[in-house]
C-alpha positions in Angstrom: 0.0 0.0 0.0 1.2 3.5 -0.9 0.8 5.8 2.1 0.7 9.6 1.8 0.1 12.6 4.1 -1.9 15.7 3.3 0.1 18.9 4.2 -2.6 21.5 4.7 -1.5 24.1 7.2 0.0 27.6 7.6 3.6 27.5 8.8 3.7 31.2 9.6 3.8 32.4 13.2 4.8 30.8 16.5 1.5 29.5 17.9 1.0 26.0 19.2 -1.4 25.0 16.4 1.2 25.3 13.7 3.8 23.7 15.9 1.8 20.5 16.5 1.0 20.2 12.8 4.6 20.7 11.7 5.8 18.1 14.2 3.4 15.5 12.9 4.5 16.2 9.3 8.1 15.8 10.3 7.5 12.6 12.2 5.6 11.1 9.2 8.4 12.2 6.8 10.9 10.4 9.1 8.7 7.3 8.8 8.9 7.5 5.0 5.4 8.9 4.5 5.6 11.4 1.7 3.3 14.4 1.1 0.6 14.2 -1.5 0.3 18.0 -1.3 2.4 20.9 -0.2 -0.5 23.2 0.5 1.0 26.2 2.2 2.7 29.4 1.1 1.1 29.2 -2.4 -1.3 31.2 -4.5 -5.0 30.2 -4.6 -4.6 28.9 -8.1 -1.8 26.6 -7.2 -3.7 25.4 -4.1 -6.7 24.6 -6.3 -4.6 22.7 -8.8 -3.0 20.7 -6.0 -6.3 19.9 -4.3 -7.4 18.2 -7.5 -4.7 15.6 -6.7 -6.9 14.4 -3.8 -9.2 12.6 -6.3 -6.5 10.0 -6.7 -7.0 8.8 -3.2 -9.9 6.8 -4.6 -7.4 4.3 -5.9 -7.5 1.2 -3.7 -3.7 1.0 -3.2 -3.4 4.3 -1.4 -3.9 5.5 2.2 -4.0 9.1 3.1 -3.2 10.6 6.6 -4.9 13.9 7.1 -4.4 16.4 10.0 -7.8 17.8 10.9 -9.2 20.5 10.5 -8.3 21.1 6.9 -9.5 23.7 4.3 -13.1 23.5 3.3 -12.2 22.8 -0.3 -10.2 19.8 0.5 -12.8 18.6 3.0 -15.4 18.6 0.2 -13.2 16.5 -1.9 -12.5 14.0 0.9 -16.2 13.6 1.7 -16.6 11.9 -1.7 -13.9 9.3 -0.9 -15.8 7.2 1.6 -14.1 3.9 2.5 -10.9 4.7 0.5 -8.3 4.5 3.3 -8.5 8.0 4.9 -7.1 8.5 8.4 -7.9 11.7 10.3 -5.5 12.9 13.1 -7.6 15.4 15.0 -6.0 18.6 16.3 -9.1 20.5 17.1 -12.9 20.1 17.2 -14.1 23.6 16.4 -17.8 22.6 16.7 -17.4 21.8 20.4 -15.3 24.9 21.0 -18.0 27.0 19.4 -20.9 25.2 21.2 -22.3 23.3 18.3 -22.0 19.8 19.8 -19.9 18.2 17.1 -22.5 18.8 14.4 -20.2 20.3 11.8 -17.3 17.9 12.5 -19.5 14.8 12.3 -20.5 15.7 8.8 -16.8 15.6 7.9 -16.1 12.3 9.8 -18.8 10.3 8.0 -16.4 9.6 5.1 -13.5 8.6 7.2 -12.3 5.1 8.0 -10.2 5.9 11.1 -9.9 8.8 13.6 -6.9 9.4 15.8 -8.3 11.4 18.8 -6.8 13.1 21.8 -8.0 10.8 24.6 -10.7 8.4 25.8 -13.2 11.2 26.6 -13.1 12.5 23.1 -13.3 9.0 21.7 -16.4 8.3 23.8 -18.1 11.5 22.7 -17.5 10.7 19.0 -18.6 7.1 19.4 -21.8 8.2 21.1 -22.7 10.3 18.1 -22.8 7.2 15.9 -19.4 7.1 14.3 -18.8 3.5 13.1 -15.1 3.7 12.0 -11.9 2.9 14.0 -10.9 5.3 16.8 -7.4 5.4 18.2 -6.3 7.5 21.2 -3.1 9.6 20.8 -2.8 10.2 24.6 -0.5 13.2 24.2 1.0 15.3 21.4 4.7 14.9 20.7 6.9 18.0 20.8 10.0 18.0 18.6 12.6 20.5 19.7 16.1 21.8 19.3 18.4 20.6 22.1 17.0 21.9 25.4 19.5 23.2 28.0 19.1 21.4 31.3 17.0 23.4 33.8 17.2 22.5 37.5 13.6 23.0 38.6 13.0 23.9 42.3 9.8 24.1 44.4 8.6 27.7 44.5 5.3 29.5 44.0 6.2 30.6 40.5 3.8 29.4 37.9 4.1 29.5 34.1 1.1 30.0 31.8 1.9 29.9 28.1 -0.4 30.1 25.1 -3.1 32.3 23.6 -3.3 34.8 26.4 -5.9 37.0 24.7 -8.6 34.3 24.9 -7.7 33.3 28.5 -10.0 35.7 30.3 -9.3 34.2 33.7 -5.9 36.0 33.6 -7.6 39.2 34.5 -8.5 37.7 37.9 -5.0 36.4 38.8 -4.5 39.6 40.7 -6.6 38.0 43.5 -4.0 35.3 43.9 -1.3 37.7 45.2 0.7 35.1 47.1 1.6 33.4 43.8 3.9 34.6 41.0 2.6 34.0 37.4 4.9 34.2 34.4 2.9 34.7 31.2 4.2 33.6 27.8 2.6 34.4 24.4 1.0 37.3 22.5 -0.7 39.6 24.9 -1.9 43.1 24.0 -3.1 43.7 27.6 0.3 43.0 29.1 -0.2 45.0 32.3 2.4 43.7 34.8 2.3 43.8 38.5 4.4 42.5 41.4 3.2 39.0 40.9 2.0 38.9 37.3 5.0 39.1 34.9 4.6 39.1 31.2 7.7 37.4 29.7 6.9 37.9 25.9 6.3 35.6 23.0 8.9 33.0 21.7 9.0 30.7 18.7 7.7 27.2 19.7 11.1 25.5 19.1 12.9 27.8 21.6 10.1 28.3 24.1 10.9 25.2 26.3 14.3 26.7 27.2 12.8 30.1 28.0 10.2 29.1 30.6 11.1 30.2 34.1 9.2 28.8 37.1 8.2 25.7 39.0 4.9 24.7 37.6 3.0 24.8 34.3 -0.6 25.8 34.5 -3.2 24.3 32.1 -6.4 26.3 32.5 -8.9 28.1 30.3 -12.2 30.0 30.4 -13.5 32.9 32.4 -13.1 32.1 36.0 -10.6 31.1 38.7 -13.2 28.7 40.3 -13.4 26.1 37.5 -13.0 26.2 33.7 -16.2 27.9 32.5 -17.4 29.3 29.2 -16.9 27.6 25.9 -13.1 27.6 26.0 -13.2 26.3 29.6 -15.7 23.5 28.8 -13.6 22.5 25.8 -11.0 21.3 28.3 -13.3 18.4 29.2 -12.5 16.9 25.8 -9.2 18.1 24.4 -5.5 17.7 25.1 -4.0 21.3 25.1 -0.7 21.4 23.3 0.8 23.2 26.3 0.7 19.9 28.1 3.4 18.7 25.8 5.3 22.0 26.1 5.4 21.7 29.9 6.5 18.1 29.7 9.5 18.8 27.6 10.2 21.8 29.7 10.2 19.6 32.9 7.5 21.8 34.5 5.2 19.8 36.8 1.5 20.3 35.7 -1.3 22.1 37.5 -4.7 21.6 35.8 -8.5 21.4 36.3 -9.7 18.3 38.0 -12.4 17.8 35.4 -10.1 18.3 32.4 -9.7 15.4 30.0 -5.9 15.5 30.7 -6.4 15.2 34.4 -6.2 11.3 34.4 -3.0 11.5 32.4 -1.4 13.9 34.9 -2.4 11.7 37.8 -1.5 8.4 36.2 2.0 9.5 35.3 2.4 11.5 38.6 3.6 14.6 36.9 1.7 17.2 38.9 -1.6 17.8 40.6 -5.2 18.8 39.8 -7.5 21.3 41.5 -11.1 22.4 41.3 -10.2 26.1 41.7 -7.0 28.1 41.2 -7.5 29.3 44.8 -6.3 25.9 46.0 -2.9 26.2 44.4 -1.1 28.1 47.2 -2.2 25.6 49.9 -1.1 22.6 47.7 2.4 24.2 47.2 2.8 25.2 50.8 2.2 21.6 52.0 4.2 19.9 49.3 7.5 18.3 50.2 10.5 18.9 48.0 10.8 15.1 47.4 7.3 15.1 46.0 8.2 17.9 43.6 11.4 16.1 42.5 9.4 13.0 41.8 7.2 15.0 39.5 10.3 16.2 37.6 11.8 12.8 37.4 8.6 11.4 35.9 8.5 14.3 33.4 12.0 13.5 32.3 11.0 9.9 31.4 8.0 11.3 29.4 10.1 14.0 27.7 12.3 11.6 25.9 9.3 9.9 24.4 7.8 13.2 23.2 11.1 14.5 21.7 11.3 11.2 19.7 7.7 11.5 18.4 6.8 8.2 20.0 3.1 8.8 20.6 2.5 9.9 17.0 4.4 6.9 15.7 2.4 4.5 17.9 -0.9 5.9 16.9 -0.1 5.9 13.1 1.2 2.3 13.4 -2.1 1.2 15.0 -4.1 3.1 12.4 -2.2 1.6 9.4 -2.5 -1.9 10.9 -6.2 -1.8 10.0 -5.4 -1.7 6.3 -2.8 -4.6 6.3 
């Protein structure tokens, strides 16, 4: 069987979305899976002409690995290729994020043979909607990086939050947690600093792990300190934020919402702790022994090697391709 990947992403910028897609492309290239399309940095006409190549996926001796979401034009073409060896690796489910209960995404999934999803919660949600194909759980996104200088992490009350700061409305309430120090990384127009809220700037994704200063990495979203609320907050019940991978390779123990889809992963691998409210963090840190913190870091170190080698992506792709053997 001839196996291809669809390259359909924007390589501009430093955000996590591009980083995750580029890493998957690189891992697949290293596995000998060549690109059917090079769909970025081109004119509309060239993109249109290249999209026509997708019709060749209807041949029985070909399998296509697609990173989802993709452009609407390519999506329309793929919908007509039902049962023709198409694997979707899901990065984002916009319909859940926008409060539409998977309706738009499910229309796209009906023509797919196999879905690679973030976790068991996302798998269960998609299965409950009637999807009949194969579902494979990725567990965690890999994070390819330049060599990362060793950072000796120590137990303090300094907490890192990296990502899309503009949509993270709870940041405006961090002023109420004045016994903690928050270091913010990412684009941020409202970068008003204070004694305990420090804006550290935006870095390219490949160099960001070495730039993070602090003791913990926070994974939180939504409008409130007391639980992840609002559409962005509720989305955490289903997805694996890419900042989880960032913090792992940065050796930053994780703090996240107890109801987040990633909470079982954090607990199972003993790489941090979960809370119902951000107001609980100070008490948890004050009662934490340094040996417990060091255990978190040691466990992160074991996971980091796997992410830097692309192990989780390779395992998921191997399982997906096994179906077609």
